C-alpha positions as CSV (number, residue, x, y, z in Angstrom):
1,X,1.5,32.8,-20.1
2,X,3.4,29.6,-20.1
3,X,2.5,27.1,-22.8
4,X,3.2,23.5,-21.8
5,X,5.2,21.3,-24.1
6,X,5.8,17.6,-24.0
7,X,9.2,18.3,-22.6
8,X,7.6,20.4,-19.8
9,X,5.2,17.5,-18.9
10,X,8.2,15.1,-18.8
11,X,10.0,17.5,-16.4
12,X,6.9,17.7,-14.2
13,X,6.8,13.9,-14.0
14,X,10.4,13.8,-13.0
15,X,9.7,16.5,-10.3
16,X,6.7,14.5,-9.0
17,X,8.8,11.3,-8.7
18,X,11.4,13.2,-6.7
19,X,8.8,14.6,-4.4
20,X,7.1,11.2,-3.9
21,X,10.5,9.5,-3.3
22,X,11.5,12.3,-0.8
23,X,14.7,13.4,-2.6
24,X,17.0,13.0,-5.6
25,X,19.0,9.9,-4.4
26,X,15.9,7.7,-3.9
27,X,14.4,8.9,-7.1
28,X,17.4,7.5,-9.1
29,X,16.0,4.0,-8.7
30,X,12.5,4.9,-9.9
31,X,13.6,7.1,-12.8
32,X,16.6,4.9,-13.7
33,X,18.9,7.9,-14.3
34,X,21.8,9.4,-12.4
35,X,21.4,12.0,-9.6
36,X,23.2,14.7,-11.7
37,X,20.7,14.1,-14.5
38,X,17.8,14.5,-12.2
39,X,19.3,17.6,-10.7
40,X,19.7,19.1,-14.2
41,X,16.1,18.3,-15.1
42,X,14.8,19.9,-12.0
43,X,16.9,23.0,-12.7
44,X,15.6,23.1,-16.2
45,X,12.0,23.0,-14.9
46,X,12.8,25.8,-12.4
47,X,14.1,27.9,-15.3
48,X,11.0,27.3,-17.3
49,X,8.8,28.3,-14.4
50,X,10.9,31.2,-13.2
51,X,11.1,30.2,-9.5
52,X,12.7,27.7,-7.2
53,X,10.8,24.5,-6.5
54,X,12.8,22.9,-3.8
55,X,15.8,23.3,-1.5
56,X,18.4,20.6,-1.7
57,X,21.7,20.2,0.1
58,X,23.1,19.1,3.4
59,X,19.9,19.9,5.2
60,X,18.0,17.5,3.0
61,X,15.2,17.8,0.4
62,X,12.4,20.2,1.0
63,X,9.8,21.8,-1.2
64,X,9.3,25.6,-1.3
65,X,5.8,26.9,-1.0
66,X,5.6,27.4,-4.8
67,X,7.0,23.9,-5.2
68,X,4.2,22.5,-3.1
69,X,1.6,24.3,-5.3
70,X,3.3,23.1,-8.5
71,X,3.3,19.5,-7.2
72,X,-0.4,19.7,-6.5
73,X,-1.2,21.2,-9.9
74,X,1.0,18.6,-11.6
75,X,-1.1,15.8,-10.0
76,X,-4.3,17.4,-11.3
77,X,-2.6,17.7,-14.7
78,X,-1.6,14.0,-14.8
79,X,-5.1,13.0,-13.7
80,X,-6.6,15.0,-16.5
81,X,-4.2,13.5,-19.1
82,X,-5.1,10.0,-17.8
83,X,-8.8,10.7,-18.1
84,X,-8.4,11.9,-21.7
85,X,-6.3,8.8,-22.5
86,X,-8.9,6.5,-21.0
87,X,-11.8,8.2,-22.8
88,X,-9.9,8.2,-26.1
89,X,-9.1,4.6,-25.6
90,X,-12.7,3.8,-24.9
91,X,-13.6,4.9,-28.5
92,X,-11.6,1.9,-29.7
93,X,-13.1,-0.5,-27.1
94,X,-9.6,-1.7,-26.2
95,X,-8.2,-1.5,-22.7
96,X,-4.9,0.3,-22.7
97,X,-3.0,2.5,-20.2
98,X,-1.9,1.9,-16.7
99,X,-3.8,0.7,-13.6
100,X,-2.2,1.7,-10.3
101,X,-3.0,-0.8,-7.6
102,X,-2.1,-0.5,-4.0
103,X,-2.1,-3.6,-1.7
104,X,-1.6,-3.5,2.0
105,X,1.6,-5.1,3.2
106,X,1.4,-8.9,3.5
107,X,-1.8,-9.4,1.7
108,X,-0.4,-10.5,-1.7
109,X,1.3,-13.5,-0.2
110,X,-1.5,-14.7,2.1
111,X,-4.6,-14.2,-0.2
112,X,-5.3,-16.5,-3.1
113,X,-8.3,-14.3,-3.8
114,X,-6.2,-11.2,-4.5
115,X,-3.8,-13.2,-6.7
116,X,-6.9,-14.5,-8.5
117,X,-8.3,-11.0,-9.1
118,X,-5.0,-9.8,-10.5
119,X,-4.5,-12.9,-12.6
120,X,-8.0,-12.6,-14.1
121,X,-7.4,-8.9,-14.9
122,X,-4.1,-9.6,-16.5
123,X,-5.7,-12.2,-18.8
124,X,-8.6,-9.9,-19.7
125,X,-6.5,-6.8,-20.2
126,X,-3.2,-8.0,-21.7
127,X,-2.3,-4.5,-23.0
128,X,-2.7,-2.7,-19.7
129,X,0.4,-2.0,-17.6
130,X,-0.2,-3.0,-14.0
131,X,1.7,-0.9,-11.4
132,X,1.5,-2.5,-8.0
133,X,2.5,-0.8,-4.7
134,X,2.7,-2.6,-1.4
135,X,2.7,-0.3,1.6
136,X,1.1,0.3,5.0
137,X,-2.6,1.5,5.2
138,X,-1.7,5.2,5.9
139,X,0.6,5.4,2.9
140,X,-1.9,3.7,0.6
141,X,-4.7,6.0,1.9
142,X,-2.6,9.1,1.2
143,X,-1.7,7.9,-2.3
144,X,-5.3,7.2,-3.1
145,X,-6.3,10.7,-1.9
146,X,-3.6,12.2,-4.1
147,X,-4.7,10.2,-7.1
148,X,-1.4,8.4,-7.2
149,X,-3.3,5.1,-6.9
150,X,-6.6,4.0,-8.7
151,X,-7.6,1.1,-6.5
152,X,-6.5,0.0,-3.0
153,X,-6.9,-3.4,-1.4
154,X,-6.6,-3.5,2.4
155,X,-8.0,-2.2,5.7
156,X,-8.0,1.6,5.6
157,X,-8.3,3.7,8.7
158,X,-11.1,5.9,7.2
159,X,-13.1,3.6,5.0
160,X,-16.2,5.9,5.1
161,X,-14.3,8.3,2.8
162,X,-14.2,5.8,-0.1
163,X,-16.3,3.4,-2.2
164,X,-15.3,0.2,-0.5
165,X,-16.5,-3.4,-0.9
166,X,-15.5,-6.2,1.5
167,X,-13.6,-9.1,0.0
168,X,-13.0,-11.2,3.1
169,X,-12.1,-11.1,6.8
170,X,-8.6,-11.8,8.1
171,X,-8.2,-13.1,11.7
172,X,-5.1,-11.9,13.5
173,X,-3.6,-13.8,16.5
174,X,-0.6,-13.5,18.7
175,X,2.3,-15.8,17.7
176,X,5.6,-16.9,19.2
177,X,8.3,-19.5,18.4
178,X,7.9,-22.8,20.3
179,X,11.0,-22.0,22.5
180,X,9.5,-18.7,23.7
181,X,8.4,-18.8,27.4
182,X,4.8,-17.9,26.6
183,X,4.4,-21.1,24.7
184,X,5.0,-23.2,27.8
185,X,2.0,-21.6,29.5
186,X,-1.4,-23.0,28.9
187,X,-3.1,-19.7,29.5
188,X,-0.7,-16.8,30.0
189,X,-1.8,-14.1,32.5
190,X,-1.4,-10.3,32.3
191,X,2.0,-10.5,34.1
192,X,3.3,-13.1,31.6
193,X,2.1,-11.0,28.7
194,X,3.7,-7.8,30.0
195,X,7.0,-9.7,30.4
196,X,7.2,-10.6,26.7
197,X,9.0,-8.5,24.1
198,X,6.3,-7.4,21.7
199,X,6.5,-6.4,18.1
200,X,4.6,-3.3,17.0
201,X,4.0,-1.8,13.6
202,X,5.8,1.5,12.8
203,X,2.6,2.9,11.4
204,X,-0.7,3.6,13.1
205,X,-2.6,0.3,13.6
206,X,-5.6,1.0,15.9
207,X,-6.6,-2.7,16.4
208,X,-3.0,-3.7,17.3
209,X,-2.6,-0.6,19.5
210,X,-5.8,-1.5,21.4
211,X,-4.6,-5.0,22.2
212,X,-1.2,-3.8,23.3
213,X,-2.4,-0.9,25.4
214,X,0.1,-0.3,28.3
215,X,2.6,-2.8,26.8
216,X,6.1,-1.5,25.7
217,X,7.4,-2.4,22.3
218,X,10.5,-4.6,22.2
219,X,10.8,-4.1,18.4
220,X,9.2,-2.0,15.7
221,X,8.7,-3.2,12.1
222,X,7.1,-1.8,9.0
223,X,6.5,-5.1,7.1
224,X,4.9,-8.5,7.9
225,X,8.1,-10.2,6.7
226,X,10.1,-8.4,9.3
227,X,7.6,-9.4,12.1
228,X,7.8,-13.0,11.0
229,X,11.6,-13.0,11.0
230,X,11.7,-11.6,14.6
231,X,9.1,-14.1,15.8
232,X,11.2,-17.0,14.5
233,X,14.2,-15.8,16.5
234,X,12.3,-17.0,19.6
235,X,12.8,-13.7,21.4
236,X,9.7,-11.8,20.3
237,X,6.0,-12.2,20.0
238,X,3.7,-10.4,17.6
239,X,0.4,-10.4,15.7
240,X,0.1,-12.1,12.4
241,X,-2.8,-13.1,10.2
242,X,-3.7,-16.7,10.6
243,X,-3.5,-17.2,6.9
244,X,0.1,-16.1,6.9
245,X,1.2,-17.9,10.1
246,X,-0.5,-21.2,9.3
247,X,2.4,-22.7,7.3
248,X,4.8,-21.9,10.1
249,X,2.4,-23.5,12.6
250,X,2.2,-26.6,10.4
251,X,6.0,-26.8,10.4
252,X,6.1,-26.4,14.3
253,X,8.0,-23.2,13.9
254,X,5.3,-21.0,15.5
255,X,2.5,-21.4,18.0
256,X,-0.5,-19.2,18.6
257,X,-0.6,-17.7,22.1
258,X,-4.0,-18.3,23.8
259,X,-4.2,-15.0,25.7
260,X,-7.4,-13.1,26.5
261,X,-8.3,-10.3,24.1
262,X,-5.0,-10.9,22.1
263,X,-6.7,-11.3,18.7
264,X,-8.6,-9.1,16.3
265,X,-10.3,-9.3,12.8
266,X,-9.5,-7.2,9.8
267,X,-12.0,-6.5,7.1
268,X,-10.1,-6.6,3.8
269,X,-11.8,-4.5,1.2
270,X,-11.2,-3.0,-2.2
271,X,-11.4,0.8,-2.4
272,X,-11.7,3.6,-4.9
273,X,-12.2,7.3,-4.4
274,X,-15.6,8.9,-4.0
275,X,-15.0,12.0,-5.9
276,X,-13.3,10.6,-9.0
277,X,-15.1,9.3,-12.1
278,X,-14.5,5.5,-12.4
279,X,-12.4,4.8,-15.4
280,X,-12.8,1.8,-17.7
281,X,-9.7,0.3,-16.3
282,X,-11.0,0.5,-12.7
283,X,-14.4,-0.8,-13.8
284,X,-12.7,-3.8,-15.6
285,X,-10.6,-4.5,-12.6
286,X,-13.6,-4.6,-10.2
287,X,-15.5,-6.8,-12.6
288,X,-12.8,-9.5,-12.2
289,X,-13.6,-9.9,-8.5
290,X,-16.6,-12.1,-8.8
291,X,-14.9,-14.4,-11.3
292,X,-11.8,-14.7,-9.1
293,X,-14.0,-15.3,-6.1
294,X,-15.8,-18.2,-7.8
295,X,-12.5,-19.7,-8.9
296,X,-11.0,-19.5,-5.4
297,X,-14.2,-20.7,-3.7
298,X,-14.0,-17.8,-1.3
299,X,-16.9,-16.4,0.7
300,X,-16.7,-12.7,-0.4
301,X,-19.1,-9.9,-1.0
302,X,-20.3,-9.3,-4.5
303,X,-18.9,-6.0,-5.9
304,X,-21.2,-3.7,-7.8
305,X,-19.5,-1.9,-10.6
């Protein structure tokens, strides 16, 4: 029977980072060590376990079946370690450790409420390390399911699977630069709309897809910043939250397109997993919402902790 040592746990964390990054080269940035060092550490872990964890080479990085099982077991181990650390910390009544927060792409810049929540938590828990990930909803949902994130703020595709509390609604409209031909039309018709080069998200976005049904994409992006940059060229049109587009509209660099059914509303909520005991860090973070809401004068839903 293998007895885990601190060195083994370190190697498992290296292995998990490599898996989450999709390979050795990308993991260099996260782990801040060279690729040969990572390769040696994975080889050392394989020797300890007695079997190969992954295939690496010209064909790319791929987990073996046993590697997949070890990765899943490692996540359970890390979760248990974190639970122990949180419970031991609770005995001292001091908030320590790490809170892993996921925020949907684009929200941090456009929402003073979210900035207020994070600022409030940072002041109340100065000894807690805050790890923030910005990604698309599907990536955040997967990370929450795999216990790689503690809390997610956004608009998830399957909210019924989580404890979720609405923070605010976010109106999305179609925007173009003033020189785009759609801006010269008071009420663009279906033919006008189909003639435009639309921006689509690279990830699954049901509301956007519903609006753009039957319309070919002229560009594909995975971030709001990329969509903004393309709209400002004057060659593309795309959906943006009003809160994000407003400053460009105020500077006369964008205009909303008044087209039938070319708008939708997102419900931005804060989520945690159903089947995981709420840690003191998560509870403390959720308790900051009401205070931040009052400070920002936002009309949000009270969150019960």
